[in-house]
N, C-alpha and C positions, 0 to 999 in steps of 0.2 A: 140107695144109700138112707143110712140113718145117722144119728147123733150121735151115738154111742162113741165114733171117732173122733168127736170134737175137743179140741185141745184150747184154742181160743183164737182171739184177733187183738192183734194192738193196731193201733193207726198214731202216728207221729206225723205235727209238720215240720219239712225239713225248709232250709234256707230257700227262699223262692217262691213261699207260699205253697209249695208241693207237697202232698200228703201220702206219705210210704203208709201202708197198710203190711202190716205182718202177717202169716197164718203159720204159726208152730204146730209140727206134728206128735204124734206121743211119742214116738221113737229118734233116736238121733240120725243123721241123713245129710246129705246133699242141702245147698241152699240156690234157690234157684234165683233171677230176677228176671221182673217179668213187666215191661214196659209198652203203654197204649196212649198214641195222643202224642205221640214226639211234634208232628205238627197238628196243629189247632185244629185243620180241616179234615180231620182223618177221624170218623167216626166210629169206625169199624172194632179197632184196634182197644179201645175204651171201653166198648161194651163187653167186649169180648174178657177184656182182664176183670170186671165186675163180677161178670160172669163166673170165669174161673175161680176168685175169691170164694165166692159162694158156696161151687160146688167143693171145691179142695177140702171147705171148712168143714164139711162133714164125711167125710172121705178118709181111709187108711193112712193116713199121711205119716210119713218119715224125712225129717229134716225140715226146711224150712222156705215159704216161699216170701219174696218181697216184694210186692205188687204196687205199681206207682201208674194211676189212670183218672185223669189225663197227669203226664208228664212233663204238660206245657202249659201250666194254669192260663197264663197273658191270653197267648194264642190262642188254648180252646173257649176262651169266654167270648172271645172276638170272633170265633169261627175263621182263623185265619192260618194260614201256613207259618208267616210269620210273628214274632212277639210285636205286639202293637206299641209296646212301650219304648222298643230301642230299634225294630225293625229286624230284628237278628234271628238268623234262623237257627234252631236248637239242633238240630240235624249236621250244623259243621260247626258246633262250637263246643264239643267234646276235645279233651277231660274240661273243661271251663277253669273258670279263674275267679275265684271268691270275692265279691266286692267290686267285679270290674263294671258291671253294668248287670240290670235283670236276664238276659240270656245267659251271661255265662257263670252267673250267681246260679242259676237252676242246674247246668251242664257243671260244674263242680259238686252241689250237693248229691247229684244222681249218679256221680263218678264216686264220691266220697263213699255215701252211704249206702247205695243200693249195687252197683258193677262193682267196684274192686272187693266188695268182702262175698260174691257168688264163687260160685262153683260152675255155674254154666247164666247165658243171657237169652233174652228170646225180646226184642224188639218189634212189636207189631203194627205194622204202618199199611198205608192203604195208596190208590193211585189220586187221593184230593180230587179236586174240584174239576180242573184242569186236564189230568188226564184219564187213560183207563189202561189198565196191567191185568195179565191172568193171574189168578190165584198160585201164589209160586211161594219156596220158601230161598231163600240166599245165608252163601257163607264166603269167607275170604280164605283164599291158599297162600302159602307160604309163609306162614307161622311157624311155631311150636304147635298149636292149639288148632291147626289147620282139619287133620284127620281129623280130630274129635268134635269139630264143630262141622264137617259133612257129616257125621254118624247121627249129630244130632238134626240136622237140616234132612237126612233120610227118612229119621224117627218121626218127622213133623208130618209127614204125610202129602203134603202138596203136589199136586199132579204136575208139578215143574220145579227143577233145583236149576238154581243162576249160581253159578261159581265164579266169583271174580280171582283174578289174579293177586290183587295185592288191597290192601283195607287202606281206602282213601282216609284222607286226615279229617278231622272233627266230627265222626259220626260215633257213636255209641259201640257200635262193634271195633272203632281203631281203640278207644277208651281200654273196652275189655281184653284186646292183643297185648296192649300195653302192662296188665294186672297178669296176662295170662291165662284168660280167662277165654273157653271156649263161647264162641256167641252165634246167632244164626238171627234173622229178621226173617218179616213175611209179609207179604203184599198181596192186594187184591183188587177188584175192577174200580172201586171210588164213586165219583160223582154226587156224593152227599147225599144217599141213600145206603143204605144197610140191607143186603141179601141175605137171606133165613140160611142158602146153603153155604155161603162164605161165612159168615157169623159162625155156625156150628162146626164147619171145618177149622176157623181158626180154635174154639176151645177144645174139639177133640186133639187137633193137634199139638196143643201147650200140656194136654194129658196124657198123648203118646210119650213127647220128651220126658217129663216126671216118669212114667212109666222104664223108660230105657236109662234114666239117672237112677233106679230103684228107689223114686224115689211115690211112687205109686204100682200097686199090684201090677202083674202083666196083664192083666185082662184090659185094662186102661189103654194098650197101646193099641196101634193097626194092627191089622192084621195083616200086612206087608199086600206087596204090589210092585207096579213097575212106573217107574216117574220118567218124564222126560229130563236129559240135563242139558242145558246150556251155558257156555261161557263167554264173558265179556265184560269190561271195565263197569258195568251199570250205574254211569255218572250221566244223570240227566243234566246237567248244566254242561255235557258234550257230545250231545242229541244231536239231530243235523237240525238246520236251525229253516224260517221261514225265511224265502228273499225276499219279501216287501211285507208290506201293511195287504190286508183282507180279512177273507172268511173261509177256511179251510174243510173240506169237505172229506172225510176219511172214506177209504175204498175198501176196506182189509178190516178186520176186527182185530184187539189186542188178542197175542197169544198165537196168529195165523204164522204159519212158517211158508216163505216165500223163496220165492227164486230170484236171481237178476233182474233188473228190470220190471219186476211184478210190480204194480200203479198201487203205489201206498195213499195216493189222495190227490187230490186237486184243490189251488190255492186261487180265490176267485178274487177281483178288485170290488172296490164295495159299488162302483158303478155295476157290476157283473159280467165284465169282462173274464175269461179264464189266462190268469199268470201264469202257470204253469202247471206244469202236473208231476206230483211227484214221485220217484221209482225207488224202487231199493236197490243200493249200490252193489251187492250180493245177495247170496245164499244164507238166511237166518231166520228166527224168529222176533215178531215183532213186539214189545215187550212194554215201552211206552208209547202210548196212541193219544197223539192231542185228543181231550173230546171238546173243549170251548172252542166255539168256532171262529168268534172275533178272535183275529190272530194280530199281532206287531212284527215290525220285521227284527227277525232276530230271534224271535221265540223258538221253542223245541218243537219241534213237528212230531218226533217219531225217534227212538232208541230200537236198535236193534242188538240180539245176540246170537254168538253163530251154536247151531244145533251138534253136539256133540254125534261123529260118526258113528260109535257105539251108544244109542241114544237112552238106553232102557236102564234105570239103576234099580236093583233091587234093595227094597226099605229092610233097614237093618232090623234084626230082633233085640228085644230090650234087652238083652245078656249081653249081646253084643257090646252095643254102643255103651254099657253100663265099664267095659272091663277098662 
């Protein structure tokens, strides 16, 4: 790539001290909204967005990239999932209310200036500090933009695609749905470190979606392949909860496909006694798996998703997703 394609980068500060970076192509085209760091303890998405800005700035870009990373400056500064100024969870606060509080102000700014003016949204997350997840992309079914969202999730190229039956309230994807914007999100293993394979997958996934939107030439897209598709609510708040205080020891990996009664892990008391063997209630893939050993009663231990019977999906060609 050479700088001959460069058009320009513009930055502005939105309410809530959110920095929006706009990369404009030489030719007109779609507007893609790209978020990283909605949770402040998820560094992978932030670095992936920053890398994408640099690459797109010298690429033959058509259209506009609206990039925000970190999307939650207060939480990012504290390396916290929640905003320490008000304890708010930005990923549960969209579309936000201007002036309602720090987290609502950020959500409202992102909705107004980024999501609502876009033709598509990618929200890059990770499992954070307390959980593990497989590398995946997800989208919501049921809305008028669900088929477009599915095409973009497939174009992203992650090995797992998680289809949710509905859009949960408060998410960036729900704000996108309210404005008729197709949207996807991505997750990876988390843990406070960044793995090169996952970072590269995020950057190449965004480029591939941009190729699917005809913002970049087709050579930026994944070559195509097969992906495992799973389905379920995807709500960490509704996962299997710890029956008591103790130390959780996992027995499987995130992304493992298990059958009913497979051992997921064991919960030990602080005196060393085995309190409970945690088993799968049915068949499926382990999507969230608790990483942090110290566990309080009611903490989520794992979340499962159903593996579709016909669980291999051929990734979309760029020209198909752009239609």
